[in-house]
Each structure stands twice: as structure tokens, then as C-alpha cells.
C-alpha positions in Angstrom: -12.6 16.2 -15.6 -11.0 13.1 -14.2 -12.6 11.1 -11.4 -9.1 10.6 -9.9 -7.1 13.4 -8.1 -4.5 15.2 -10.1 -1.5 13.0 -10.7 -3.0 9.6 -9.5 -3.8 8.3 -13.0 -0.3 9.0 -14.3 1.3 7.6 -11.3 -0.7 4.4 -11.7 0.1 4.3 -15.4 3.8 5.0 -14.9 4.1 2.6 -12.0 2.6 -0.2 -13.9 5.0 0.5 -16.9 7.9 0.5 -14.5 6.9 -2.8 -13.0 6.2 -4.4 -16.3 9.7 -3.5 -17.4 11.3 -5.1 -14.3 9.3 -8.2 -14.8 10.3 -8.6 -18.5 13.9 -8.3 -17.4 13.7 -11.2 -15.0 16.1 -14.0 -16.2 14.4 -16.4 -13.9 11.0 -16.0 -12.3 11.7 -18.8 -9.8 14.2 -16.7 -7.9 13.5 -15.6 -4.3 12.1 -12.3 -3.2 13.5 -10.5 -0.2 11.2 -10.8 2.9 8.6 -12.7 1.0 7.8 -16.4 0.8 6.8 -16.1 -2.7 9.0 -16.5 -5.8 9.5 -13.6 -8.3 7.0 -15.3 -10.6 4.4 -15.7 -7.8 4.8 -12.2 -6.7 4.2 -10.9 -10.3 1.4 -13.3 -10.7 -0.3 -11.9 -7.5 0.1 -8.3 -8.6 -1.3 -9.1 -12.1 -4.2 -10.9 -10.5 -4.7 -8.0 -8.0 -4.8 -5.4 -10.7 -7.4 -7.5 -12.6 -9.4 -7.5 -9.4 -9.1 -3.7 -9.1 -10.1 -3.3 -12.7 -13.3 -5.3 -12.1 -14.1 -3.4 -8.9 -13.8 -0.2 -10.9 -16.0 -1.5 -13.5 -18.8 -2.1 -11.0 -18.3 -6.0 -10.7 -17.8 -6.7 -7.1 -15.9 -9.8 -6.1 -15.5 -11.2 -2.5 -11.9 -11.6 -1.5 -11.0 -12.5 2.0 -12.7 -11.2 5.2 -11.0 -7.7 5.5 -8.4 -8.9 7.9 -4.7 -9.2 7.1 -5.0 -12.9 7.8 -8.2 -13.4 5.5 -6.6 -11.4 2.7 -3.4 -13.5 3.0 -5.5 -16.8 2.8 -7.4 -15.4 -0.4 -4.1 -14.5 -2.0 -2.8 -18.1 -1.6 -6.1 -19.5 -3.1 -5.9 -17.1 -6.0 -2.3 -17.9 -6.7 -2.9 -21.7 -6.6 -5.7 -21.2 -9.1 -3.5 -19.1 -11.5 -0.5 -21.0 -12.6 1.1 -18.5 -15.0 4.7 -17.8 -14.1 6.4 -16.7 -17.3 7.7 -13.1 -17.3 6.2 -11.8 -20.5 2.6 -12.7 -20.0 2.8 -11.5 -16.4 4.3 -8.2 -17.3 1.5 -7.7 -19.9 -1.1 -8.6 -17.3 0.2 -6.2 -14.6 0.4 -3.4 -17.3 -2.8 -4.0 -19.2 -5.1 -4.5 -16.1 -3.8 -1.2 -14.6 -4.8 0.4 -17.7 -8.1 -1.4 -17.7 -8.6 0.0 -14.2 -7.9 3.6 -15.5 -10.5 3.3 -18.3 -13.2 1.7 -16.0 -12.8 4.1 -12.9 -13.4 7.2 -15.2 -17.0 5.8 -15.9 -17.8 5.7 -12.2 -19.6 8.4 -10.1 -17.0 10.1 -8.0 -19.1 9.5 -4.9 -19.9 5.9 -5.6 -18.7 3.5 -3.0 -17.5 0.0 -3.8 -16.6 -2.9 -1.5 -12.7 -3.8 -1.6 -10.8 -6.3 0.4 -9.8 -3.3 2.6 -13.1 -1.9 3.1 -15.4 0.6 1.2 -13.6 3.1 -1.1 -14.8 5.7 -3.5 -13.1 5.7 -6.8 -10.3 8.1 -5.8 -9.4 6.0 -2.7 -9.7 2.8 -4.8 -7.2 4.3 -7.2 -4.8 5.1 -4.2 -5.3 1.5 -3.0 -4.2 0.2 -6.4 -1.1 2.4 -6.4 -0.2 1.4 -2.9 -0.5 -2.2 -3.7 1.7 -1.9 -7.0 4.4 0.1 -5.3 4.8 -2.4 -2.4 5.1 -5.4 -4.8 7.0 -3.3 -7.3 9.6 -2.6 -4.7 9.8 -6.5 -4.0 10.3 -7.3 -7.6 13.0 -4.6 -8.1 14.8 -5.7 -5.0 14.8 -9.4 -6.2 16.7 -8.2 -9.3 18.9 -5.7 -7.6 17.4 -2.9 -9.7 16.2 0.6 -8.4 12.5 0.8 -7.3 10.0 3.2 -8.5 8.8 4.8 -5.2 9.3 8.5 -4.6 7.7 11.3 -2.6 5.0 12.1 -5.2 3.8 8.6 -5.4 3.8 8.1 -1.7 1.7 11.2 -1.1 -0.8 9.9 -3.6 -1.2 6.7 -1.5 -2.1 8.6 1.7 -6.0 8.6 1.2 -5.9 4.9 1.3 -3.2 4.4 3.8 -4.9 6.5 6.3 -8.2 4.8 5.7 -6.6 1.3 5.9 -4.8 1.9 9.2 -7.8 1.0 11.5 -8.2 -2.2 9.8 -4.5 -3.0 9.8 -4.0 -2.3 13.5 -2.4 -5.1 15.4 -4.8 -5.8 18.3 -2.0 -6.9 20.6 0.1 -3.8 19.8 -2.7 -1.4 20.4 -4.3 -3.0 23.4 -4.0 -0.8 26.6 -2.4 2.0 24.6 -3.7 5.6 24.6 -1.8 7.9 22.3 -2.4 10.8 19.8 0.1 10.9 17.1 0.7 13.7 14.4 2.6 12.2 11.4 4.3 14.5 9.0 6.1 13.5 5.9 9.1 15.4 4.4 7.5 17.8 1.9 4.3 18.7 3.7 1.8 15.9 4.0 0.4 15.3 7.4 -2.3 13.3 9.2 -3.3 12.4 12.7 -3.7 9.1 14.3 -5.5 8.3 17.7 -5.2 5.0 19.6 -7.6 4.4 22.4 -9.5 1.5 23.9 -7.9 -0.9 21.4 -9.2 1.2 18.5 -7.3 3.3 15.9 -8.8 6.4 14.2 -7.3 8.6 11.7 -7.9 12.3 10.6 -6.7 13.9 7.3 -5.3 16.9 9.2 -3.2 17.2 12.2 -4.7 18.0 15.5 -3.5 20.2 18.5 -1.5 18.8 21.4 -0.4 15.4 20.1 1.4 13.2 22.4 4.0 12.4 19.8 5.0 14.0 16.4 6.6 11.6 14.0 8.3 13.2 11.0 9.6 10.8 8.4 11.0 10.6 4.8 8.1 9.6 2.5 9.7 6.4 1.0 10.8 5.2 4.4 7.3 5.9 5.7 5.7 3.8 3.0 8.2 1.0 3.2 7.9 0.8 7.0 4.1 0.9 6.7 4.0 -2.0 4.2 6.5 -4.0 6.4 9.2 -3.8 3.8 11.9 -2.3 6.1 12.5 -2.2 9.9 12.0 1.1 11.6 15.1 0.9 13.8 17.6 1.6 11.0 15.3 4.2 9.6 15.4 6.1 12.8 19.1 5.4 13.4 19.8 7.2 10.1 17.6 10.3 10.8 15.0 9.4 8.2 12.4 9.2 10.9 12.3 11.5 14.1 9.9 11.8 17.0 9.4 14.4 19.5 6.5 15.8 21.8 5.3 15.2 25.4 5.9 11.4 25.0 8.6 11.0 22.4 9.2 7.5 23.3 5.9 6.6 21.5 7.6 7.4 18.1 9.4 4.1 17.7 6.4 2.1 18.7 4.2 3.8 15.9 5.2 1.5 12.9 4.8 -1.7 15.1 1.1 -0.8 15.7 0.1 -2.1 12.2 0.4 -5.3 10.3 0.7 -5.0 6.6 -2.0 -7.2 4.7 
């Protein structure tokens, strides 16, 4: 029996393969990446390095990385990039793919209840796998956009990220955005996945299931949800095109929801 939930291992394997194919197709790894300050090669290098970090964590070899805040992780990312000069497409594609497979091999040796410390807090093996998938999907999207190619994010993969996404939300909350706000959200994705988010006293908490009498219900298309959460797209056009809707006692809280968080 696999340590990872059904479908997660296949999603990690398939996403790594999809990204490696995109990286190998890059004619110039010095090209810019939309919405990032990194080049294509720097983004691919970061992704390969991050996959290697996840494989080491899965193998029981903890490595400090940042201080758990978005700012601390960003600083650690820049430090890691400066220490890893590889920018050629072929080696980076191999690194991204091979380290994702190394993660899958290592994680199956873990106790399903074992907790490891990660840049975004404690994770059991299943949540660690969701973390890896989330990170690969975000940067896989970046790399695909840079080349004008189709990305690999779909509803099934987004739903597999939710154990990590819901756990990471309290850490990713923007202190200025949540200050003074009291709100209870019920978040639903097209297809059935749902969770609850409460904001009170400058603190965000999440629940794996919805709760009764939310102030605002947010219904969103899954791919749009992930891309908004990762800071890849702006919520205004998403709502304007009907890919996200809000209703309830305080529906005006809906457009505010994506802006409560800062992507690491």
C-alpha cells in the first residue's frame, strides 16, 4: 500500500515528465518568465534544486531552508540559485525529473505518520507530496508560459494539492490584509472539493470540511483557484469571466479572499 494518497504519485511523476519536456524544448534558457524576475534557466534551476531538497526531506535528511515566512523562503531561494550555476536545458530537465522520482522512491520508505520539517512547516509524507506537486505545478506553469506552451495544471492535480494548500494558508497570510478582519469563508472548487477558512484577530485557520453559516461562499474553477493562490493570475479577470463566484451574508468578502495571502 502506498504512503501517498491515490493518484498523488502518478501526478508527481507525470508533472515532472511534463516539465522536463518543456525545459528540453527551450531554445534559450536566458529568456524572461512572465511575472517572475528569474530567467527561464533560473526558474528551472530553482525547480530542480527544490525537487532535490524535497527528495532529501523524504529520505529523512532535514535541511534548514529559510525561516518559514515568504520573505525568508525568497531569500533562501536566491542564495541557493547563486550557489548552483547550471542553466543548460538538458541537465536541468534531467535534474527536475530525476529528483521527483527520487522523492517518490524515498517517501515510500517513510512511516505514514512521520512528521518532517519543511520550509512551510511540519508535514507528514502525504502532505509533503502535495507540497512537491504544488511547487512543481506553479513553476511548471511559469516555464510553459515563457515558451507559449500549454501548461499541465488540471482539476485532478489541483485537488491533490489541497492538503498542502490548506495547511500552508495560515503561514502565507498577509498580516496587513488580515489585520482587523473577521470572516468565515466556505471555499468550493468546481467538481466537489471544499474547505473552510476563518480569519479572526489577525490569524487564519483552515478546516478540511466546510462549516455551517459562513459569511461568504467562494466557488471557483480549480485551475483558476490554484493560479490565484500562487499569485500567477489576478482575481479580477477571474471573477469577471465567471470562473469565481461569491455569495452569502457578506458576498463582498469574496473578491478580498485571494488577496489575504502572499505566495512564497
